[in-house]
DRENKEKOL-804762 format. One record per residue: residue number from 0; residue in one letter; x, y, z of N, C-alpha, C, O in turn. Coordinates in steps of 0.001 Angstrom, whole numbers, plus 500000, padded with zeros to 6 digits. Layout:
<atoms>
> num, residu, n_u, n_v, n_w, ca_u, ca_v, ca_w, c_u, c_v, c_w, o_u, o_v, o_w
> NUM, A, X, Y, Z, X, Y, Z, X, Y, Z, X, Y, Z
...
</atoms>
This chain:
<atoms>
> num, residu, n_u, n_v, n_w, ca_u, ca_v, ca_w, c_u, c_v, c_w, o_u, o_v, o_w
> 0, M, 157432, 576945, 951518, 158358, 577376, 952565, 158844, 576180, 953376, 160035, 576059, 953662
> 1, Q, 157907, 575289, 953749, 158277, 574127, 954545, 159206, 573203, 953770, 160171, 572672, 954322
> 2, L, 158905, 573013, 952473, 159746, 572144, 951656, 161150, 572720, 951515, 162139, 571996, 951634
> 3, K, 161234, 574015, 951263, 162546, 574643, 951112, 163318, 574620, 952422, 164529, 574400, 952422
> 4, S, 162628, 574846, 953542, 163293, 574811, 954844, 163822, 573419, 955150, 164908, 573263, 955708
> 5, R, 163047, 572419, 954780, 163491, 571048, 955013, 164735, 570727, 954192, 165667, 570094, 954688
> 6, D, 164743, 571166, 952935, 165924, 570944, 952093, 167140, 571684, 952647, 168256, 571166, 952623
> 7, M, 166914, 572898, 953144, 168020, 573677, 953692, 168580, 573024, 954951, 169794, 572976, 955145
> 8, E, 167689, 572521, 955805, 168138, 571849, 957023, 168935, 570588, 956685, 169944, 570288, 957323
> 9, W, 168470, 569865, 955681, 169188, 568652, 955272, 170578, 568995, 954750, 171555, 568312, 955058
> 10, W, 170654, 570064, 953955, 171948, 570471, 953397, 172905, 570918, 954494, 174081, 570556, 954465
> 11, M, 172422, 571704, 955469, 173293, 572180, 956548, 173782, 571023, 957410, 174920, 571016, 957880
> 12, K, 172905, 570047, 957609, 173304, 568882, 958397, 174341, 568051, 957655, 175308, 567572, 958248
> 13, R, 174131, 567885, 956346, 175071, 567092, 955553, 176440, 567758, 955483, 177463, 567072, 955495
> 14, R, 176471, 569099, 955410, 177732, 569839, 955344, 178311, 570129, 956721, 179388, 570715, 956837
> 15, Q, 177592, 569716, 957769, 178065, 569846, 959149, 178392, 571306, 959510, 179449, 571609, 960065
> 16, L, 177458, 572185, 959179, 177645, 573587, 959548, 177483, 573755, 961055, 176630, 573102, 961655
> 17, P, 178282, 574612, 961675, 178122, 574852, 963118, 176784, 575532, 963407, 176179, 576144, 962527
> 18, S, 176344, 575413, 964638, 175021, 575928, 965015, 174902, 577432, 964788, 173827, 577926, 964448
> 19, R, 176009, 578165, 964976, 175960, 579620, 964788, 175637, 579964, 963337, 174822, 580849, 963077
> 20, L, 176270, 579272, 962392, 176000, 579521, 960978, 174597, 579061, 960596, 173931, 579702, 959783
> 21, R, 174152, 577962, 961175, 172803, 577479, 960874, 171752, 578501, 961302, 170768, 578729, 960599
> 22, Q, 171976, 579107, 962458, 171029, 580103, 962943, 170989, 581317, 962023, 169922, 581882, 961783
> 23, R, 172141, 581716, 961511, 172189, 582856, 960588, 171471, 582538, 959283, 170779, 583390, 958726
> 24, V, 171638, 581301, 958793, 170949, 580894, 957565, 169438, 580909, 957775, 168698, 581393, 956918
> 25, R, 168979, 580386, 958897, 167537, 580357, 959181, 166970, 581769, 959277, 165884, 582047, 958768
> 26, Q, 167716, 582662, 959936, 167252, 584039, 960071, 167164, 584724, 958710, 166210, 585449, 958428
> 27, Y, 168172, 584485, 957872, 168166, 585076, 956531, 166970, 584588, 955729, 166310, 585388, 955065
> 28, E, 166677, 583300, 955773, 165561, 582742, 955017, 164228, 583287, 955515, 163328, 583549, 954718
> 29, R, 164096, 583458, 956836, 162849, 584017, 957378, 162653, 585456, 956921, 161547, 585852, 956552
> 30, Q, 163739, 586243, 956947, 163633, 587638, 956517, 163295, 587732, 955035, 162458, 588542, 954638
> 31, R, 163939, 586912, 954222, 163667, 586949, 952787, 162248, 586495, 952486, 161585, 587053, 951612
> 32, W, 161783, 585486, 953206, 160419, 584999, 952995, 159401, 586080, 953356, 158408, 586271, 952654
> 33, A, 159663, 586792, 954472, 158746, 587859, 954878, 158758, 589003, 953877, 157713, 589580, 953577
> 34, A, 159943, 589336, 953356, 160050, 590447, 952406, 159404, 590108, 951071, 158758, 590961, 950462
> 35, M, 159571, 588869, 950608, 159052, 588456, 949305, 157639, 587891, 949379, 157025, 587591, 948356
> 36, R, 157129, 587749, 950606, 155791, 587182, 950806, 155670, 585796, 950187, 154613, 585398, 949697
> 37, G, 156768, 585085, 950224, 156750, 583708, 949746, 156879, 583546, 948252, 156837, 582419, 947757
> 38, E, 157038, 584643, 947503, 157097, 584561, 946048, 158496, 584919, 945560, 158999, 586009, 945833
> 39, E, 159112, 584001, 944842, 160441, 584235, 944283, 160284, 584894, 942911, 160535, 584271, 941879
> 40, E, 159863, 586170, 942917, 159580, 586853, 941658, 160838, 587037, 940818, 160787, 586971, 939590
> 41, T, 161968, 587269, 941483, 163213, 587452, 940739, 163574, 586202, 939959, 164009, 586281, 938810
> 42, E, 163393, 585046, 940586, 163695, 583786, 939910, 162743, 583543, 938746, 163134, 582968, 937730
> 43, M, 161489, 583983, 938892, 160498, 583743, 937848, 160823, 584485, 936555, 160583, 583969, 935464
> 44, V, 161369, 585695, 936677, 161543, 586544, 935493, 163002, 586675, 935059, 163289, 587395, 934103
> 45, K, 163924, 586001, 935733, 165344, 586224, 935449, 165739, 585813, 934035, 166703, 586354, 933492
> 46, D, 165013, 584861, 933417, 165350, 584402, 932071, 164591, 585155, 930985, 164772, 584872, 929800
> 47, F, 163740, 586113, 931371, 163002, 586893, 930387, 163934, 587893, 929706, 164967, 588246, 930276
> 48, P, 163597, 588358, 928500, 164389, 589427, 927866, 164414, 590675, 928745, 163494, 590918, 929527
> 49, E, 165478, 591460, 928605, 165656, 592626, 929475, 164491, 593601, 929375, 164026, 594116, 930392
> 50, G, 164015, 593859, 928159, 162902, 594787, 927993, 161641, 594302, 928685, 160916, 595095, 929284
> 51, L, 161374, 593001, 928606, 160194, 592443, 929254, 160326, 592514, 930768, 159355, 592820, 931460
> 52, R, 161529, 592232, 931296, 161744, 592338, 932742, 161519, 593766, 933217, 160905, 593991, 934260
> 53, R, 162023, 594738, 932441, 161861, 596140, 932820, 160394, 596537, 932859, 159964, 597224, 933786
> 54, D, 159618, 596113, 931864, 158199, 596474, 931819, 157423, 595818, 932960, 156510, 596423, 933522
> 55, I, 157786, 594583, 933301, 157115, 593905, 934417, 157417, 594613, 935728, 156519, 594827, 936543
> 56, K, 158691, 594980, 935937, 159055, 595692, 937161, 158342, 597038, 937246, 157899, 597450, 938318
> 57, R, 158236, 597717, 936104, 157543, 599011, 936102, 156084, 598837, 936490, 155545, 599629, 937263
> 58, H, 155439, 597796, 935952, 154037, 597541, 936280, 153864, 597233, 937767, 152928, 597721, 938400
> 59, L, 154765, 596427, 938323, 154638, 596024, 939721, 154964, 597157, 940688, 154411, 597218, 941786
> 60, C, 155863, 598056, 940280, 156356, 599087, 941208, 155794, 600472, 940934, 156147, 601421, 941633
> 61, L, 154924, 600615, 939930, 154465, 601947, 939537, 153753, 602668, 940677, 153977, 603859, 940890
> 62, D, 152897, 601957, 941413, 152172, 602599, 942517, 153125, 603089, 943601, 152908, 604147, 944192
> 63, L, 154187, 602315, 943863, 155167, 602743, 944862, 155948, 603959, 944380, 156224, 604877, 945153
> 64, I, 156301, 603958, 943093, 157064, 605081, 942542, 156260, 606372, 942622, 156821, 607438, 942874
> 65, K, 154946, 606283, 942410, 154105, 607479, 942459, 154058, 608093, 943853, 153741, 609273, 944002
> 66, Q, 154374, 607295, 944874, 154339, 607809, 946241, 155645, 608476, 946658, 155712, 609092, 947721
> 67, V, 156691, 608359, 945825, 157982, 608953, 946158, 157901, 610472, 946040, 157295, 611003, 945110
> 68, S, 158519, 611159, 946991, 158497, 612625, 947005, 159478, 613181, 945976, 160669, 612872, 946012
> 69, W, 158964, 614012, 945049, 159797, 614691, 944060, 159875, 616160, 944420, 158921, 616724, 944957
> 70, W, 160999, 616781, 944128, 161106, 618214, 944366, 162012, 618853, 943325, 162819, 618195, 942669
> 71, W, 161843, 620155, 943205, 162561, 620946, 942206, 163239, 622099, 942910, 162617, 622801, 943708
> 72, C, 164525, 622299, 942615, 165303, 623354, 943262, 165927, 624235, 942186, 166592, 623739, 941276
> 73, C, 165710, 625535, 942293, 166254, 626476, 941306, 167372, 627336, 941884, 167889, 628210, 941187
> 74, G, 167748, 627120, 943105, 168799, 627913, 943724, 168685, 627876, 945234, 167652, 627486, 945780
> 75, G, 169753, 628283, 945908, 169743, 628307, 947358, 170234, 627003, 947961, 170598, 626067, 947249
> 76, Q, 170237, 626959, 949283, 170756, 625806, 950003, 169694, 624721, 950146, 168516, 624998, 950371
> 77, V, 170145, 623493, 950010, 169283, 622341, 950256, 169348, 621960, 951728, 168323, 621694, 952357
> 78, I, 170563, 621936, 952271, 170774, 621661, 953690, 172108, 622262, 954097, 173045, 622302, 953299
> 79, R, 172195, 622729, 955337, 173428, 623321, 955839, 174201, 622318, 956680, 173621, 621429, 957301
> 80, E, 175501, 622473, 956689, 176353, 621618, 957505, 175967, 621754, 958972, 175850, 622862, 959494
> 81, G, 175771, 620623, 959626, 175390, 620616, 961030, 173902, 620481, 961271, 173489, 620145, 962381
> 82, D, 173072, 620739, 960240, 171625, 620585, 960398, 171244, 619107, 960403, 171939, 618291, 959798
> 83, P, 170146, 618748, 961079, 169707, 617342, 961069, 169339, 616889, 959656, 168680, 617615, 958912
> 84, V, 169770, 615692, 959301, 169453, 615119, 957987, 168114, 614403, 958101, 167993, 613423, 958836
> 85, Q, 167119, 614883, 957381, 165775, 614322, 957477, 165406, 613439, 956296, 164384, 612754, 956330
> 86, R, 166236, 613448, 955241, 165914, 612653, 954053, 167173, 612428, 953220, 168124, 613206, 953287
> 87, M, 167162, 611363, 952444, 168179, 611147, 951417, 167638, 611700, 950106, 166482, 611461, 949758
> 88, V, 168464, 612430, 949387, 168056, 613072, 948137, 168869, 612478, 946992, 170095, 612400, 947065
> 89, F, 168176, 612059, 945931, 168809, 611446, 944767, 168621, 612372, 943563, 167495, 612666, 943161
> 90, V, 169726, 612819, 943005, 169687, 613805, 941923, 169351, 613112, 940603, 169993, 612134, 940221
> 91, V, 168341, 613632, 939918, 167942, 613116, 938610, 168467, 614017, 937495, 169011, 613534, 936502
> 92, R, 168300, 615330, 937664, 168808, 616311, 936699, 169386, 617493, 937461, 168961, 617803, 938575
> 93, G, 170366, 618149, 936838, 170962, 619320, 937463, 172205, 618982, 938270, 172710, 617860, 938218
> 94, H, 172694, 619972, 939022, 173919, 619798, 939799, 173800, 620508, 941143, 173196, 621575, 941253
> 95, L, 174389, 619891, 942152, 174481, 620469, 943487, 175947, 620621, 943856, 176797, 619853, 943404
> 96, K, 176235, 621617, 944680, 177595, 621840, 945159, 177670, 621484, 946638, 176845, 621918, 947441
> 97, S, 178675, 620687, 946978, 178910, 620299, 948367, 180092, 621083, 948911, 181140, 621157, 948270
> 98, S, 179925, 621672, 950099, 180999, 622422, 950755, 181142, 621913, 952181, 180183, 621917, 952953
> 99, Q, 182348, 621473, 952522, 182606, 620931, 953858, 183729, 621714, 954517, 184848, 621749, 954006
> 100, C, 183436, 622339, 955646, 184433, 623124, 956367, 185421, 622203, 957066, 185035, 621214, 957690
> 101, L, 186710, 622543, 956952, 187744, 621761, 957621, 188212, 622516, 958858, 187694, 622285, 959951
> 102, S, 189167, 623400, 958709, 189624, 624227, 959823, 190375, 625419, 959264, 190870, 625380, 958138
> 103, K, 190458, 626482, 960057, 191179, 627694, 959677, 190706, 628237, 958330, 191503, 628716, 957524
> 104, G, 189394, 628154, 958103, 188829, 628718, 956888, 188940, 627854, 955655, 188477, 628264, 954591
> 105, M, 189535, 626670, 955749, 189673, 625791, 954590, 188367, 625041, 954344, 187699, 624604, 955281
> 106, V, 188017, 624900, 953065, 186759, 624270, 952684, 187021, 623254, 951577, 187711, 623554, 950603
> 107, A, 186473, 622056, 951730, 186542, 621029, 950688, 185238, 621058, 949907, 184160, 621039, 950501
> 108, T, 185322, 621103, 948576, 184133, 621203, 947740, 184123, 620102, 946687, 185170, 619595, 946283
> 109, C, 182928, 619746, 946257, 182761, 618827, 945131, 181384, 619071, 944532, 180540, 619727, 945143
> 110, T, 181161, 618543, 943339, 179903, 618742, 942625, 179178, 617417, 942472, 179782, 616402, 942125
> 111, L, 177882, 617435, 942734, 177040, 616254, 942587, 176176, 616420, 941348, 175480, 617424, 941197
> 112, G, 176222, 615431, 940463, 175431, 615462, 939247, 174373, 614377, 939241, 174140, 613734, 940265
> 113, P, 173727, 614163, 938097, 172702, 613117, 937994, 173254, 611749, 938405, 174347, 611359, 937993
> 114, G, 172491, 611035, 939215, 172919, 609740, 939722, 173564, 609813, 941085, 173722, 608787, 941747
> 115, S, 173945, 611012, 941525, 174548, 611177, 942847, 173453, 611352, 943897, 172279, 611526, 943569
> 116, F, 173855, 611303, 945149, 172889, 611482, 946226, 173561, 612180, 947393, 174787, 612231, 947485
> 117, L, 172747, 612710, 948272, 173241, 613313, 949504, 172374, 612823, 950658, 171267, 612319, 950465
> 118, G, 172910, 612986, 951855, 172177, 612513, 953029, 172487, 611080, 953391, 171691, 610429, 954068
> 119, D, 173661, 610559, 952942, 173988, 609173, 953270, 174289, 609002, 954755, 174404, 607873, 955232
> 120, E, 174418, 610109, 955496, 174516, 609989, 956954, 173268, 609306, 957521, 173318, 608638, 958553
> 121, L, 172152, 609494, 956817, 170901, 608890, 957269, 170932, 607372, 957120, 170368, 606652, 957944
> 122, L, 171588, 606888, 956073, 171730, 605441, 955894, 172563, 604847, 957018, 172230, 603791, 957556
> 123, S, 173647, 605527, 957370, 174477, 605080, 958491, 173671, 605076, 959784, 173799, 604166, 960603
> 124, W, 172839, 606104, 959961, 171994, 606209, 961159, 171023, 605037, 961248, 170795, 604504, 962334
> 125, C, 170449, 604632, 960118, 169491, 603527, 960113, 170155, 602189, 960419, 169551, 601327, 961057
> 126, L, 171402, 602011, 959965, 172081, 600729, 960124, 172824, 600613, 961447, 173267, 599525, 961816
> 127, R, 172963, 601706, 962151, 173746, 601684, 963384, 173055, 600853, 964460, 171838, 600922, 964634
> 128, R, 173842, 600080, 965166, 173349, 599298, 966298, 174282, 599505, 967484, 175490, 599313, 967351
> 129, P, 173742, 599897, 968661, 172322, 600107, 968947, 171778, 601358, 968264, 172512, 602313, 968013
> 130, F, 170483, 601335, 967971, 169862, 602432, 967247, 169738, 603664, 968143, 169454, 603549, 969335
> 131, V, 169956, 604850, 967554, 169847, 606125, 968261, 168749, 606946, 967593, 168770, 607134, 966376
> 132, D, 167784, 607439, 968383, 166635, 608157, 967824, 167011, 609496, 967205, 166372, 609929, 966246
> 133, R, 168025, 610156, 967731, 168375, 611495, 967254, 168913, 611435, 965829, 169802, 610640, 965524
> 134, L, 168363, 612287, 964958, 168802, 612313, 963564, 170254, 612771, 963462, 170691, 613606, 964254
> 135, P, 171009, 612236, 962497, 172414, 612640, 962350, 172533, 614042, 961766, 171602, 614550, 961141
> 136, A, 173687, 614656, 961979, 173946, 615991, 961440, 174590, 615880, 960062, 175368, 614963, 959800
> 137, S, 174260, 616815, 959195, 174849, 616834, 957859, 176331, 617188, 957957, 176708, 618107, 958683
> 138, S, 177163, 616459, 957228, 178603, 616700, 957265, 179035, 617790, 956290, 180207, 618169, 956272
> 139, A, 178102, 618302, 955475, 178452, 619327, 954489, 177227, 620175, 954177, 176098, 619818, 954512
> 140, T, 177481, 621305, 953529, 176412, 622171, 953033, 176209, 621895, 951549, 177173, 621832, 950786
> 141, F, 174949, 621729, 951142, 174629, 621457, 949745, 173742, 622580, 949215, 172770, 622981, 949855
> 142, E, 174097, 623073, 948040, 173314, 624127, 947413, 173212, 623883, 945916, 174085, 623258, 945314
> 143, C, 172135, 624383, 945325, 171907, 624212, 943892, 172773, 625196, 943110, 172806, 626387, 943418
> 144, V, 173466, 624692, 942104, 174219, 625563, 941204, 173541, 625637, 939842, 173827, 626538, 939054
> 145, H, 172642, 624693, 939560, 171802, 624708, 938369, 170410, 624236, 938784, 170272, 623575, 939814
> 146, P, 169383, 624556, 938011, 168061, 623993, 938315, 168153, 622471, 938439, 168659, 621796, 937543
> 147, T, 167663, 621947, 939544, 167872, 620538, 939875, 166549, 619848, 940158, 165692, 620375, 940868
> 148, E, 166401, 618661, 939592, 165247, 617808, 939853, 165735, 616570, 940588, 166741, 615973, 940203
> 149, A, 165029, 616181, 941644, 165469, 615053, 942462, 164270, 614409, 943137, 163178, 614977, 943166
> 150, F, 164487, 613219, 943679, 163476, 612604, 944533, 164129, 612246, 945857, 165352, 612139, 945950
> 151, S, 163311, 612063, 946871, 163855, 611882, 948214, 163175, 610731, 948935, 162048, 610349, 948618
> 152, L, 163888, 610189, 949911, 163359, 609190, 950837, 163433, 609781, 952239, 164515, 610108, 952726
> 153, E, 162282, 609915, 952880, 162248, 610465, 954227, 162838, 609467, 955219, 162900, 608267, 954948
> 154, A, 163267, 609976, 956362, 163929, 609143, 957369, 163096, 607925, 957777, 163646, 606825, 957825
> 155, P, 161788, 608063, 958076, 161005, 606874, 958455, 160928, 605834, 957340, 160953, 604633, 957608
> 156, D, 160832, 606294, 956077, 160762, 605350, 954961, 162082, 604606, 954788, 162094, 603399, 954545
> 157, L, 163192, 605329, 954913, 164498, 604689, 954772, 164739, 603697, 955904, 165314, 602630, 955689
> 158, R, 164301, 604048, 957096, 164463, 603120, 958221, 163644, 601851, 958000, 164090, 600752, 958328
> 159, Y, 162444, 602009, 957443, 161618, 600836, 957145, 162333, 599908, 956165, 162332, 598689, 956337
> 160, I, 162947, 600500, 955128, 163650, 599697, 954120, 164819, 598945, 954744, 164992, 597751, 954498
> 161, T, 165619, 599635, 955550, 166798, 598989, 956126, 166421, 597918, 957142, 167160, 596949, 957318
> 162, E, 165288, 598077, 957809, 164871, 597072, 958785, 164318, 595820, 958111, 164548, 594708, 958587
> 163, H, 163593, 595991, 957011, 162956, 594853, 956356, 163837, 594197, 955300, 163587, 593059, 954904
> 164, F, 164868, 594909, 954841, 165763, 594349, 953825, 167211, 594458, 954281, 168107, 594704, 953473
> 165, R, 167435, 594276, 955568, 168775, 594455, 956122, 169780, 593504, 955486, 170944, 593864, 955312
> 166, Y, 169349, 592303, 955139, 170272, 591340, 954541, 170806, 591831, 953200, 171886, 591416, 952779
> 167, K, 170059, 592716, 952519, 170520, 593246, 951236, 171751, 594131, 951402, 172586, 594218, 950501
> 168, F, 171859, 594788, 952560, 172960, 595719, 952764, 174264, 595001, 953100, 175298, 595647, 953274
> 169, A, 174226, 593676, 953191, 175452, 592899, 953362, 176097, 592583, 952020, 177183, 592005, 951973
> 170, N, 175431, 592961, 950924, 175942, 592697, 949588, 177143, 593587, 949292, 177062, 594807, 949433
> 171, E, 178262, 592978, 948882, 179486, 593739, 948635, 179310, 594744, 947500, 179861, 595843, 947552
> 172, R, 178553, 594376, 946486, 178350, 595288, 945362, 177588, 596529, 945808, 177889, 597638, 945366
> 173, L, 176603, 596345, 946683, 175848, 597491, 947195, 176739, 598398, 948030, 176632, 599621, 947943
> 174, K, 177618, 597810, 948839, 178542, 598618, 949642, 179419, 599487, 948747, 179563, 600688, 948977
> 175, R, 180003, 598862, 947720, 180897, 599617, 946828, 180139, 600709, 946081, 180657, 601810, 945895
> 176, T, 178904, 600406, 945650, 178113, 601401, 944925, 177775, 602587, 945820, 177895, 603740, 945406
> 177, A, 177350, 602297, 947058, 176989, 603374, 947984, 178186, 604268, 948279, 178051, 605490, 948338
> 178, R, 179346, 603667, 948463, 180532, 604463, 948772, 181044, 605216, 947549, 181590, 606312, 947675
> 179, F, 180867, 604628, 946358, 181327, 605297, 945144, 180556, 606590, 944908, 181146, 607595, 944513
> 180, Y, 179251, 606580, 945142, 178435, 607757, 944877, 178324, 608691, 946081, 177756, 609777, 945962
> 181, S, 178850, 608296, 947225, 178782, 609146, 948412, 179756, 610312, 948283, 180944, 610104, 948037
> 182, S, 179260, 611537, 948448, 180142, 612705, 948366, 181158, 612696, 949502, 182284, 613160, 949323
> 183, N, 180778, 612175, 950668, 181713, 612117, 951798, 182883, 611187, 951490, 184041, 611546, 951706
> 184, W, 182580, 609992, 950985, 183642, 609041, 950659, 184479, 609529, 949480, 185691, 609316, 949455
> 185, R, 183852, 610178, 948510, 184598, 610674, 947348, 185615, 611735, 947750, 186760, 611711, 947299
> 186, T, 185190, 612667, 948603, 186108, 613719, 949035, 187255, 613129, 949833, 188416, 613474, 949612
> 187, W, 186932, 612244, 950757, 187966, 611601, 951576, 188945, 610824, 950699, 190158, 610899, 950900
> 188, A, 188419, 610079, 949728, 189282, 609270, 948863, 190140, 610146, 947956, 191315, 609851, 947739
> 189, A, 189555, 611229, 947421, 190300, 612088, 946497, 191527, 612691, 947170, 192605, 612728, 946577
> 190, V, 191369, 613163, 948403, 192498, 613765, 949111, 193602, 612740, 949340, 194779, 613040, 949142
> 191, N, 193231, 611541, 949752, 194238, 610527, 950041, 194906, 609991, 948776, 196088, 609651, 948798
> 192, I, 194161, 609915, 947679, 194763, 609490, 946409, 195775, 610529, 945933, 196862, 610182, 945473
> 193, Q, 195412, 611803, 946047, 196345, 612854, 945644, 197603, 612839, 946510, 198712, 613032, 946013
> 194, L, 197418, 612610, 947805, 198576, 612553, 948695, 199488, 611387, 948319, 200709, 611535, 948299
> 195, A, 198895, 610227, 948021, 199697, 609065, 947624, 200456, 609346, 946330, 201602, 608921, 946178
> 196, W, 199825, 610059, 945396, 200493, 610386, 944136, 201668, 611331, 944373, 202731, 611166, 943776
> 197, R, 201475, 612322, 945245, 202570, 613247, 945541, 203740, 612509, 946199, 204901, 612788, 945902
> 198, R, 203432, 611584, 947079, 204498, 610812, 947714, 205247, 609972, 946684, 206472, 609854, 946734
> 199, Y, 204501, 609395, 945757, 205138, 608596, 944709, 206059, 609463, 943854, 207177, 609055, 943538
> 200, K, 205596, 610656, 943479, 206421, 611553, 942674, 207679, 611969, 943431, 208747, 612124, 942839
> 201, S, 207543, 612149, 944747, 208717, 612529, 945543, 209744, 611405, 945575, 210945, 611652, 945472
> 202, R, 209267, 610167, 945720, 210189, 609030, 945776, 210872, 608779, 944446, 211997, 608280, 944414
> 203, T, 210207, 609118, 943342, 210788, 608853, 942023, 211602, 610017, 941489, 212004, 610005, 940326
> 204, G, 211856, 611031, 942325, 212752, 612109, 941932, 212083, 613357, 941445, 212774, 614301, 941060
> 205, G, 210750, 613414, 941441, 210077, 614612, 940954, 210154, 615768, 941916, 209909, 616913, 941535
> 206, R, 210494, 615483, 943176, 210469, 616540, 944184, 211581, 617559, 943976, 211375, 618748, 944219
> 207, A, 212773, 617111, 943524, 213910, 618023, 943405, 213667, 619110, 942372, 214164, 620226, 942521
> 208, S, 212914, 618801, 941334, 212690, 619776, 940279, 211391, 620541, 940445, 211009, 621312, 939564
> 209, S, 210695, 620335, 941579, 209406, 620987, 941784, 209606, 622433, 942191, 210539, 622729, 942939
> 210, P, 208765, 623343, 941727, 208857, 624750, 942126, 208437, 624926, 943572, 207804, 624032, 944134
> 211, P, 208774, 626069, 944203, 208443, 626287, 945617, 206955, 626178, 945902, 206561, 625638, 946936
> 212, Q, 206110, 626693, 944982, 204682, 626641, 945254, 204176, 625208, 945316, 203157, 624930, 945949
> 213, H, 204896, 624289, 944652, 204504, 622878, 944717, 204638, 622357, 946141, 203793, 621594, 946607
> 214, H, 205718, 622776, 946847, 205916, 622322, 948219, 204812, 622852, 949125, 204333, 622134, 950003
> 215, D, 204402, 624109, 948920, 203306, 624658, 949714, 202023, 623873, 949468, 201275, 623569, 950397
> 216, S, 201783, 623549, 948196, 200588, 622782, 947865, 200630, 621402, 948505, 199615, 620901, 948989
> 217, E, 201814, 620790, 948503, 201939, 619452, 949090, 201721, 619497, 950599, 201090, 618604, 951164
> 218, R, 202240, 620530, 951248, 202037, 620645, 952693, 200555, 620803, 953021, 200059, 620210, 953979
> 219, R, 199849, 621610, 952219, 198416, 621770, 952445, 197686, 620450, 952217, 196777, 620093, 952966
> 220, L, 198095, 619734, 951177, 197447, 618465, 950878, 197678, 617454, 951993, 196772, 616702, 952351
> 221, R, 198891, 617435, 952543, 199167, 616543, 953667, 198300, 616900, 954873, 197823, 616019, 955588
> 222, R, 198101, 618190, 955088, 197272, 618619, 956206, 195820, 618198, 955992, 195155, 617733, 956919
> 223, Y, 195333, 618367, 954748, 193976, 617919, 954441, 193836, 616413, 954687, 192866, 615953, 955289
> 224, A, 194831, 615660, 954204, 194762, 614200, 954341, 194745, 613796, 955807, 194013, 612885, 956194
> 225, A, 195550, 614469, 956627, 195568, 614152, 958056, 194199, 614392, 958680, 193751, 613626, 959534
> 226, M, 193538, 615468, 958243, 192202, 615752, 958768, 191210, 614680, 958346, 190429, 614182, 959157
> 227, F, 191254, 614330, 957054, 190286, 613369, 956554, 190553, 611955, 957056, 189623, 611160, 957183
> 228, M, 191814, 611633, 957342, 192094, 610316, 957895, 191402, 610142, 959237, 190963, 609042, 959573
> 229, S, 191304, 611219, 960008, 190643, 611142, 961304, 189133, 611276, 961181, 188406, 610970, 962126
> 230, L, 188640, 611738, 960000, 187210, 611919, 959784, 186695, 610964, 958714, 185801, 611310, 957942
> 231, R, 187258, 609775, 958673, 186836, 608810, 957665, 185345, 608530, 957802, 184869, 608268, 958907
> 232, P, 184597, 608580, 956700, 183147, 608369, 956785, 182808, 607015, 957392, 183497, 606022, 957157
> 233, Q, 181744, 606993, 958169, 181255, 605763, 958783, 179859, 605476, 958243, 178930, 606249, 958481
> 234, D, 179704, 604363, 957515, 178401, 604048, 956944, 177769, 602801, 957552, 176659, 602430, 957171
> 235, H, 178456, 602145, 958493, 177921, 600977, 959198, 177468, 599888, 958232, 176529, 599145, 958518
> 236, L, 178147, 599799, 957076, 177834, 598740, 956118, 178655, 597486, 956370, 178441, 596459, 955725
> 237, E, 179599, 597565, 957309, 180435, 596395, 957574, 179648, 595342, 958339, 180183, 594280, 958655
</atoms>
C-alpha cells in the first residue's frame, strides 16, 4: 500500500494535478484498499481462462451466495404501488407484471422476465445525499403472472454495499446496465421513443393518411409522454 501510494503521489505531482483531484484520487485508493483488504484479486486472475476464473469466483463467493434470500412466488402481489420498498428483487425464473397508475384511470404496464429486477427505488435511496432514513415508496404494483423464482437484497444489505463500494457506482457501464433493466426507466423511455416516432411520421407526411383513431392514439401518447417527462426516474447515479 505504501509503495503504491508513493508511486501515485509521484505521478500526480509530475502531472501537476490540482489539489482537488489529488484528494479524490487518494480517497478512491483508500476505499478500494479497504474493500479489497489490500489484495488485487482481479488483477491476479484476469489472465486466467474464463472457466477457471468462474470456478475461482464461485469458490470465493459461495458462502456469501448461500446467505442471499431466495423466494418463490406462485401468484398474487409482490408489492403495491405506494408501499415502502424494503428489498430489491432479482428475477431468476418466471415473469412479473408491473402496473403504474398515471391519472384518470390510465395505467402503464410492462412485464419483467429473467434478468430483470424491481425495487430500484431502494438503490436511489441508498445513493441519495443527504441520506434519508425513511424507505422510498414503490412507484408501481408488481404481481406474479407465472410461477417466479427470485433472490432479494434487503435494504440494510444494499446500503452496506453502496457505502463500501460507492466508487463502483460511478462506472458508466453500471449506470447504463441499471437503467436498461429498470422497469421505471424502460416505461419512461418507451413512451418517449414512441412519441418521437409519431412526430417523425407526422413530419414525413404520414399524418395526412392516418385514420381518425390514429389521432386519438397520438393524443393519448402525447399525454402519457407529458406525464412521464415530469416523472423521470431519479436513480442518483450521476
